[in-house]
C-alpha positions in Angstrom: 108.3 92.1 100.1 110.5 89.0 99.6 111.7 88.8 103.2 108.2 89.4 104.5 106.9 86.6 102.3 109.5 84.2 103.5 108.8 85.1 107.2 105.0 84.9 107.0 104.7 82.1 104.5 101.4 81.7 102.8 99.8 84.4 104.9 101.7 87.1 103.1 100.7 85.7 99.7 97.0 86.4 99.9 95.4 87.4 96.6 95.8 91.2 96.9 99.3 91.5 98.1 100.5 88.4 96.3 99.0 89.7 93.1 100.6 93.1 93.5 104.0 91.4 94.2 103.6 89.2 91.1 102.9 92.2 88.9 105.8 94.2 90.3 108.2 91.4 89.7 106.9 91.0 86.1 107.4 94.7 85.4 110.9 94.6 86.7 111.8 91.5 84.7 110.2 92.8 81.5 111.8 96.3 81.8 115.2 94.6 82.2 114.6 92.4 79.1 112.6 94.7 76.8 113.3 98.2 78.0 110.6 100.8 78.7 107.9 98.9 76.7 108.2 96.2 79.4 106.3 98.3 81.8 103.2 97.7 79.7 103.7 94.1 78.8 105.2 92.9 82.1 102.0 92.9 84.2 100.1 91.1 81.5 102.5 88.2 81.1 103.3 87.9 84.9 99.7 87.6 86.0 98.2 85.7 83.0 98.6 82.3 84.6 96.8 83.2 87.8 94.1 85.1 86.0 93.5 82.2 83.6 93.3 79.7 86.5 90.8 81.9 88.3 88.6 82.1 85.2 88.7 78.3 84.5 88.0 77.4 88.1 85.2 79.9 88.4 83.6 78.6 85.2 83.9 75.0 86.5 82.3 76.0 89.8 79.5 77.6 88.0 78.8 74.4 86.1 78.8 72.3 89.3 76.4 74.6 91.2 73.0 76.0 90.6 72.1 79.6 91.1 69.1 80.6 93.1 66.9 83.6 92.1 66.6 86.4 94.5 63.2 86.9 96.0 
């Protein structure tokens, strides 16, 4: 996936494929550092920054906009 990401640039790092790549890298790194337990903790630590940012920005957007009831 690395060479594809370099070739395509930002187009290859869209949320679904980019998120999967981040999780896979996190699992590999955690398994190298912590052993088999790393397959459980790796995805959580690798994706925590992006998940937290999505929650914060989503909450901020909800404060700035007003919902409309469905008729």
